[in-house]
C-alpha positions as YAML, in Angstrom:
chain: A
units: angstrom
residues:
- id: 1
  name: MET
  ca: [0.00, 0.00, 0.00]
- id: 2
  name: LEU
  ca: [1.19, 3.51, -0.84]
- id: 3
  name: VAL
  ca: [0.16, 6.80, 0.77]
- id: 4
  name: PRO
  ca: [0.97, 9.99, -1.22]
- id: 5
  name: ALA
  ca: [1.80, 13.05, 0.85]
- id: 6
  name: ARG
  ca: [2.32, 16.62, -0.37]
- id: 7
  name: LEU
  ca: [3.43, 19.33, 2.04]
- id: 8
  name: ALA
  ca: [2.17, 22.29, 0.00]
- id: 9
  name: SER
  ca: [-1.57, 21.73, 0.38]
- id: 10
  name: THR
  ca: [-3.60, 24.72, -0.87]
- id: 11
  name: ARG
  ca: [-6.63, 24.61, 1.41]
- id: 12
  name: LEU
  ca: [-4.79, 23.40, 4.52]
- id: 13
  name: PRO
  ca: [-1.08, 24.29, 4.48]
- id: 14
  name: ARG
  ca: [1.34, 21.58, 5.72]
- id: 15
  name: LYS
  ca: [-1.61, 19.21, 6.00]
- id: 16
  name: PRO
  ca: [0.37, 15.93, 6.28]
- id: 17
  name: LEU
  ca: [2.10, 17.23, 9.42]
- id: 18
  name: ALA
  ca: [-1.05, 18.57, 11.08]
- id: 19
  name: ASP
  ca: [-1.21, 17.38, 14.68]
- id: 20
  name: ILE
  ca: [-3.98, 14.95, 15.61]
- id: 21
  name: GLY
  ca: [-3.74, 13.85, 19.22]
- id: 22
  name: GLY
  ca: [0.00, 14.44, 19.37]
- id: 23
  name: VAL
  ca: [0.80, 12.56, 16.14]
- id: 24
  name: PRO
  ca: [1.18, 13.92, 12.55]
- id: 25
  name: MET
  ca: [-1.83, 13.18, 10.37]
- id: 26
  name: ILE
  ca: [0.22, 11.25, 7.81]
- id: 27
  name: VAL
  ca: [1.37, 8.89, 10.57]
- id: 28
  name: ARG
  ca: [-2.24, 8.42, 11.71]
- id: 29
  name: VAL
  ca: [-3.18, 7.48, 8.14]
- id: 30
  name: ALA
  ca: [-0.30, 5.03, 7.76]
- id: 31
  name: ARG
  ca: [-1.03, 3.34, 11.08]
- id: 32
  name: ARG
  ca: [-4.70, 3.02, 10.22]
- id: 33
  name: ALA
  ca: [-3.86, 1.59, 6.80]
- id: 34
  name: ALA
  ca: [-1.54, -0.96, 8.41]
- id: 35
  name: GLN
  ca: [-4.59, -2.49, 10.13]
- id: 36
  name: SER
  ca: [-5.68, -3.78, 6.70]
- id: 37
  name: SER
  ca: [-4.33, -6.92, 5.01]
- id: 38
  name: ALA
  ca: [-1.71, -4.95, 3.08]
- id: 39
  name: ALA
  ca: [1.73, -6.56, 3.01]
- id: 40
  name: SER
  ca: [3.36, -3.18, 3.63]
- id: 41
  name: VAL
  ca: [2.53, 0.52, 3.95]
- id: 42
  name: VAL
  ca: [4.87, 3.12, 2.45]
- id: 43
  name: VAL
  ca: [4.41, 6.90, 2.44]
- id: 44
  name: ALA
  ca: [5.47, 8.59, -0.82]
- id: 45
  name: ALA
  ca: [6.36, 12.14, 0.17]
- id: 46
  name: ASP
  ca: [7.40, 15.28, -1.68]
- id: 47
  name: ASP
  ca: [9.42, 16.73, 1.20]
- id: 48
  name: ALA
  ca: [12.17, 15.45, 3.50]
- id: 49
  name: GLU
  ca: [10.29, 16.89, 6.48]
- id: 50
  name: ILE
  ca: [7.47, 14.39, 5.92]
- id: 51
  name: VAL
  ca: [9.95, 11.52, 5.55]
- id: 52
  name: ALA
  ca: [11.61, 12.54, 8.81]
- id: 53
  name: ALA
  ca: [8.28, 12.76, 10.65]
- id: 54
  name: CYS
  ca: [7.36, 9.27, 9.44]
- id: 55
  name: ALA
  ca: [10.74, 7.86, 10.44]
- id: 56
  name: ALA
  ca: [10.37, 9.34, 13.94]
- id: 57
  name: HIS
  ca: [7.18, 7.29, 14.35]
- id: 58
  name: GLY
  ca: [8.40, 4.06, 12.75]
- id: 59
  name: VAL
  ca: [6.57, 4.54, 9.44]
- id: 60
  name: GLU
  ca: [8.35, 3.64, 6.18]
- id: 61
  name: ALA
  ca: [8.57, 6.57, 3.74]
- id: 62
  name: LEU
  ca: [10.44, 7.47, 0.58]
- id: 63
  name: LEU
  ca: [11.16, 10.81, -1.04]
- id: 64
  name: THR
  ca: [9.68, 11.52, -4.49]
- id: 65
  name: GLY
  ca: [9.93, 14.56, -6.75]
- id: 66
  name: ARG
  ca: [8.07, 17.79, -6.02]
- id: 67
  name: GLU
  ca: [6.93, 18.29, -9.61]
- id: 68
  name: HIS
  ca: [4.07, 15.78, -9.54]
- id: 69
  name: GLU
  ca: [0.63, 17.28, -10.14]
- id: 70
  name: SER
  ca: [-1.40, 14.41, -8.69]
- id: 71
  name: GLY
  ca: [-1.11, 11.70, -6.09]
- id: 72
  name: SER
  ca: [-1.20, 9.01, -8.77]
- id: 73
  name: ASP
  ca: [1.74, 10.65, -10.57]
- id: 74
  name: ARG
  ca: [3.66, 10.55, -7.30]
- id: 75
  name: LEU
  ca: [2.83, 6.90, -6.72]
- id: 76
  name: ALA
  ca: [3.96, 6.01, -10.23]
- id: 77
  name: GLU
  ca: [7.43, 7.20, -9.26]
- id: 78
  name: ALA
  ca: [7.18, 5.26, -6.00]
- id: 79
  name: CYS
  ca: [6.35, 2.07, -7.92]
- id: 80
  name: ALA
  ca: [9.49, 2.55, -10.00]
- id: 81
  name: LEU
  ca: [11.62, 3.24, -6.92]
- id: 82
  name: LEU
  ca: [10.28, 0.11, -5.23]
- id: 83
  name: GLY
  ca: [10.64, -2.03, -8.36]
- id: 84
  name: LEU
  ca: [7.11, -3.44, -8.20]
- id: 85
  name: ASP
  ca: [5.96, -6.09, -10.68]
- id: 86
  name: ASP
  ca: [3.42, -4.90, -13.30]
- id: 87
  name: ALA
  ca: [0.70, -7.28, -12.05]
- id: 88
  name: GLN
  ca: [1.05, -6.33, -8.39]
- id: 89
  name: ILE
  ca: [-2.01, -4.58, -6.96]
- id: 90
  name: VAL
  ca: [-1.18, -1.30, -5.27]
- id: 91
  name: VAL
  ca: [-3.67, 0.46, -3.01]
- id: 92
  name: ASN
  ca: [-3.53, 4.25, -2.80]
- id: 93
  name: VAL
  ca: [-4.84, 5.58, 0.50]
- id: 94
  name: GLN
  ca: [-5.13, 9.36, 0.58]
- id: 95
  name: GLY
  ca: [-2.99, 11.06, 3.19]
- id: 96
  name: ASP
  ca: [-5.98, 12.98, 4.59]
- id: 97
  name: GLU
  ca: [-8.19, 10.00, 5.54]
- id: 98
  name: PRO
  ca: [-7.01, 9.12, 9.08]
- id: 99
  name: MET
  ca: [-10.16, 7.17, 9.96]
- id: 100
  name: LEU
  ca: [-10.55, 5.15, 6.77]
- id: 101
  name: PRO
  ca: [-11.88, 1.67, 7.69]
- id: 102
  name: PRO
  ca: [-9.17, -0.98, 7.05]
- id: 103
  name: ALA
  ca: [-11.84, -3.37, 5.77]
- id: 104
  name: LEU
  ca: [-12.66, -0.89, 3.02]
- id: 105
  name: VAL
  ca: [-9.05, -0.94, 1.85]
- id: 106
  name: ASP
  ca: [-9.21, -4.73, 1.60]
- id: 107
  name: ALA
  ca: [-12.54, -4.59, -0.27]
- id: 108
  name: VAL
  ca: [-11.18, -2.20, -2.92]
- id: 109
  name: ALA
  ca: [-8.09, -4.37, -3.50]
- id: 110
  name: ALA
  ca: [-10.20, -7.53, -3.74]
- id: 111
  name: LEU
  ca: [-12.58, -5.88, -6.22]
- id: 112
  name: LEU
  ca: [-9.79, -5.00, -8.66]
- id: 113
  name: ALA
  ca: [-8.43, -8.54, -8.44]
- id: 114
  name: GLN
  ca: [-11.84, -9.75, -9.68]
- id: 115
  name: ARG
  ca: [-12.30, -7.17, -12.46]
- id: 116
  name: ASP
  ca: [-10.09, -7.73, -15.49]
- id: 117
  name: ASP
  ca: [-12.26, -5.20, -17.37]
- id: 118
  name: CYS
  ca: [-11.08, -2.36, -15.15]
- id: 119
  name: ALA
  ca: [-7.76, -0.56, -14.76]
- id: 120
  name: MET
  ca: [-8.62, 0.68, -11.28]
- id: 121
  name: SER
  ca: [-11.05, 0.28, -8.42]
- id: 122
  name: THR
  ca: [-12.30, 2.70, -5.78]
- id: 123
  name: ALA
  ca: [-15.12, 3.06, -3.25]
- id: 124
  name: ALA
  ca: [-18.26, 5.03, -2.48]
- id: 125
  name: HIS
  ca: [-21.15, 5.11, -0.03]
- id: 126
  name: ASP
  ca: [-24.59, 6.69, 0.13]
- id: 127
  name: ILE
  ca: [-25.00, 10.39, 0.87]
- id: 128
  name: ALA
  ca: [-27.66, 10.95, 3.52]
- id: 129
  name: GLU
  ca: [-27.49, 14.72, 4.06]
- id: 130
  name: ALA
  ca: [-28.40, 17.49, 1.62]
- id: 131
  name: ALA
  ca: [-25.51, 19.60, 2.89]
- id: 132
  name: ASP
  ca: [-23.03, 16.86, 1.94]
- id: 133
  name: PHE
  ca: [-24.64, 16.48, -1.49]
- id: 134
  name: GLU
  ca: [-24.13, 20.19, -2.18]
- id: 135
  name: ASN
  ca: [-20.65, 20.48, -0.60]
- id: 136
  name: PRO
  ca: [-17.95, 20.93, -3.30]
- id: 137
  name: ASN
  ca: [-15.35, 19.44, -0.95]
- id: 138
  name: ILE
  ca: [-17.27, 16.15, -1.08]
- id: 139
  name: VAL
  ca: [-16.76, 14.34, -4.39]
- id: 140
  name: LYS
  ca: [-19.70, 12.52, -5.89]
- id: 141
  name: VAL
  ca: [-19.71, 9.60, -8.34]
- id: 142
  name: VAL
  ca: [-22.35, 8.06, -10.65]
- id: 143
  name: LEU
  ca: [-22.16, 4.46, -11.87]
- id: 144
  name: ASP
  ca: [-23.16, 2.32, -14.82]
- id: 145
  name: ALA
  ca: [-25.05, -0.99, -14.64]
- id: 146
  name: LYS
  ca: [-21.81, -2.90, -14.00]
- id: 147
  name: GLN
  ca: [-20.80, -0.78, -11.00]
- id: 148
  name: ARG
  ca: [-18.20, 1.15, -12.99]
- id: 149
  name: ALA
  ca: [-17.74, 4.88, -12.65]
- id: 150
  name: LEU
  ca: [-19.38, 7.05, -15.29]
- id: 151
  name: TYR
  ca: [-18.27, 10.39, -13.83]
- id: 152
  name: PHE
  ca: [-16.89, 12.02, -10.70]
- id: 153
  name: SER
  ca: [-17.74, 15.60, -9.74]
- id: 154
  name: ARG
  ca: [-17.62, 18.15, -6.98]
- id: 155
  name: ALA
  ca: [-21.07, 19.24, -8.15]
- id: 156
  name: PRO
  ca: [-24.27, 17.53, -6.93]
- id: 157
  name: ILE
  ca: [-24.75, 14.53, -9.25]
- id: 158
  name: PRO
  ca: [-27.09, 13.06, -10.28]
- id: 159
  name: TRP
  ca: [-29.29, 16.15, -10.00]
- id: 160
  name: PRO
  ca: [-33.04, 15.35, -9.82]
- id: 161
  name: ARG
  ca: [-34.63, 17.70, -12.35]
- id: 162
  name: ASP
  ca: [-37.92, 17.87, -10.45]
- id: 163
  name: ALA
  ca: [-36.52, 18.48, -6.96]
- id: 164
  name: ARG
  ca: [-38.74, 20.92, -5.12]
- id: 165
  name: SER
  ca: [-35.81, 22.52, -3.32]
- id: 166
  name: THR
  ca: [-32.11, 22.00, -2.71]
- id: 167
  name: GLY
  ca: [-33.11, 20.15, 0.46]
- id: 168
  name: ASP
  ca: [-34.80, 17.52, -1.69]
- id: 169
  name: ALA
  ca: [-31.95, 17.25, -4.17]
- id: 170
  name: GLY
  ca: [-30.62, 13.76, -4.59]
- id: 171
  name: LEU
  ca: [-31.87, 12.36, -1.31]
- id: 172
  name: GLY
  ca: [-34.58, 10.09, -2.68]
- id: 173
  name: SER
  ca: [-34.44, 7.30, -5.24]
- id: 174
  name: ALA
  ca: [-31.56, 8.95, -7.14]
- id: 175
  name: ARG
  ca: [-29.20, 7.53, -4.52]
- id: 176
  name: PRO
  ca: [-26.29, 9.95, -4.71]
- id: 177
  name: LEU
  ca: [-22.93, 8.43, -3.79]
- id: 178
  name: ARG
  ca: [-19.99, 9.99, -2.02]
- id: 179
  name: HIS
  ca: [-16.67, 8.99, -3.49]
- id: 180
  name: VAL
  ca: [-14.11, 7.72, -1.00]
- id: 181
  name: GLY
  ca: [-10.48, 8.57, -1.79]
- id: 182
  name: VAL
  ca: [-9.03, 5.08, -1.82]
- id: 183
  name: TYR
  ca: [-7.90, 3.46, -5.08]
- id: 184
  name: ALA
  ca: [-6.40, 0.19, -6.22]
- id: 185
  name: TYR
  ca: [-4.31, -0.14, -9.40]
- id: 186
  name: ARG
  ca: [-2.07, -2.72, -10.98]
- id: 187
  name: ALA
  ca: [1.46, -1.36, -10.78]
- id: 188
  name: GLY
  ca: [1.88, -1.53, -14.56]
- id: 189
  name: PHE
  ca: [-1.11, 0.79, -15.13]
- id: 190
  name: LEU
  ca: [0.02, 3.09, -12.35]
- id: 191
  name: ARG
  ca: [3.40, 3.48, -14.04]
- id: 192
  name: ARG
  ca: [1.60, 4.28, -17.30]
- id: 193
  name: PHE
  ca: [-0.70, 6.86, -15.71]
- id: 194
  name: PRO
  ca: [1.75, 9.83, -15.95]
- id: 195
  name: THR
  ca: [2.15, 9.23, -19.69]
- id: 196
  name: LEU
  ca: [-1.59, 9.88, -20.25]
- id: 197
  name: ALA
  ca: [-2.37, 13.44, -21.23]
- id: 198
  name: ARG
  ca: [-4.23, 15.43, -18.60]
- id: 199
  name: SER
  ca: [-7.90, 15.79, -19.49]
- id: 200
  name: PRO
  ca: [-9.83, 19.08, -19.56]
- id: 201
  name: LEU
  ca: [-12.30, 17.60, -17.08]
- id: 202
  name: GLU
  ca: [-9.49, 16.75, -14.67]
- id: 203
  name: THR
  ca: [-8.28, 20.33, -14.85]
- id: 204
  name: ILE
  ca: [-11.74, 21.79, -14.26]
- id: 205
  name: GLU
  ca: [-12.77, 19.50, -11.40]
- id: 206
  name: ARG
  ca: [-9.29, 18.99, -9.94]
- id: 207
  name: LEU
  ca: [-9.95, 15.25, -9.84]
- id: 208
  name: GLU
  ca: [-7.19, 13.03, -11.21]
- id: 209
  name: GLN
  ca: [-9.44, 9.99, -11.69]
- id: 210
  name: LEU
  ca: [-11.14, 11.84, -14.55]
- id: 211
  name: ARG
  ca: [-7.93, 11.41, -16.57]
- id: 212
  name: VAL
  ca: [-8.50, 7.66, -16.42]
- id: 213
  name: LEU
  ca: [-12.09, 7.89, -17.69]
- id: 214
  name: TRP
  ca: [-11.14, 10.46, -20.36]
- id: 215
  name: HIS
  ca: [-8.74, 7.94, -21.91]
- id: 216
  name: GLY
  ca: [-11.37, 5.19, -22.00]
- id: 217
  name: GLU
  ca: [-10.21, 3.14, -19.03]
- id: 218
  name: ARG
  ca: [-12.71, 1.74, -16.55]
- id: 219
  name: ILE
  ca: [-12.90, 2.17, -12.77]
- id: 220
  name: ALA
  ca: [-14.81, -0.42, -10.70]
- id: 221
  name: VAL
  ca: [-16.57, 0.98, -7.64]
- id: 222
  name: HIS
  ca: [-17.19, -0.84, -4.37]
- id: 223
  name: VAL
  ca: [-20.35, 0.58, -2.78]
- id: 224
  name: GLY
  ca: [-20.31, 0.00, 0.95]
- id: 225
  name: ALA
  ca: [-22.67, 0.80, 3.76]
- id: 226
  name: GLU
  ca: [-20.00, 2.19, 6.06]
- id: 227
  name: ASP
  ca: [-19.08, 5.86, 6.20]
- id: 228
  name: SER
  ca: [-15.43, 6.40, 5.40]
- id: 229
  name: GLY
  ca: [-14.84, 8.60, 8.43]
- id: 230
  name: VAL
  ca: [-13.40, 12.10, 8.24]
- id: 231
  name: GLY
  ca: [-11.61, 13.30, 5.13]
- id: 232
  name: ILE
  ca: [-9.60, 16.40, 6.01]
- id: 233
  name: ASP
  ca: [-9.67, 19.25, 3.49]
- id: 234
  name: THR
  ca: [-10.23, 22.35, 5.62]
- id: 235
  name: PRO
  ca: [-9.32, 23.69, 9.08]
- id: 236
  name: ALA
  ca: [-12.87, 22.84, 10.21]
- id: 237
  name: ASP
  ca: [-12.38, 19.21, 9.08]
- id: 238
  name: LEU
  ca: [-9.15, 19.07, 11.06]
- id: 239
  name: GLU
  ca: [-10.82, 20.29, 14.24]
- id: 240
  name: ARG
  ca: [-13.57, 17.71, 13.79]
- id: 241
  name: ALA
  ca: [-10.99, 14.95, 13.41]
- id: 242
  name: ARG
  ca: [-9.13, 16.10, 16.50]
- id: 243
  name: ALA
  ca: [-12.36, 16.05, 18.50]
- id: 244
  name: LEU
  ca: [-13.23, 12.55, 17.28]
- id: 245
  name: TYR
  ca: [-9.81, 11.20, 18.17]
- id: 246
  name: ALA
  ca: [-10.07, 12.75, 21.61]
- id: 247
  name: SER
  ca: [-13.54, 11.31, 22.22]
- id: 248
  name: ARG
  ca: [-12.81, 7.85, 20.80]
- id: 249
  name: ALA
  ca: [-9.34, 7.22, 22.26]
- id: 250
  name: GLY
  ca: [-8.72, 3.51, 22.65]
- id: 251
  name: ALA
  ca: [-11.54, 2.60, 20.23]
- id: 252
  name: GLY
  ca: [-9.24, 1.18, 17.56]
- id: 253
  name: PHE
  ca: [-7.80, 4.36, 16.09]
- id: 254
  name: ALA
  ca: [-4.04, 4.20, 15.74]
...
């Protein structure tokens, strides 16, 4: 398993090193990921400060270039540095998901192993609140009949044309899905990813998975019942995560 980490986060500066209960967030993520069935967990960082913070807490990390524009680009370099076989399945856990359920990581990896028609797999779960449906920091995904992604967006999708108000939008039979930032790839495809031209949609939405769909590749989606926990994009998200860690100490969070 690989965890990309970039120090220069736009919305939350120095996000990987943000303190959560006395431990850097990137270390929290790596420890949580290690509770899955992954053979190993390695942080792929763009700055020596992140590598040093990981080393201080016993987490394996390697230094990658600073020029990468997406986490997948960064992990492609990590695959090369680690010398992974093309067929090996690599799980990408985002460095801002410190409460991601380990079972979800295993489910996404198992799904890709079963789907030869797909280059990648990822996860999603139902959206229950109108505020989440309308929040641009929460990515939504719509699927085809074979549980493959049709599109990802920060906008509310699918949008019910006849919704009476924004409070009704998407909360009925339309079943809107929140995308969870965990991916599985075969190492060979991950190494090929940086050679694919960036898509206009990727640039507009700032979602790297749209590059994959733009070039005609398929992404299988595991739809689970469990909430993915707290993804941290803003200072408010960080405070919420800190409060949850404080209130749930000893309840399985690393």
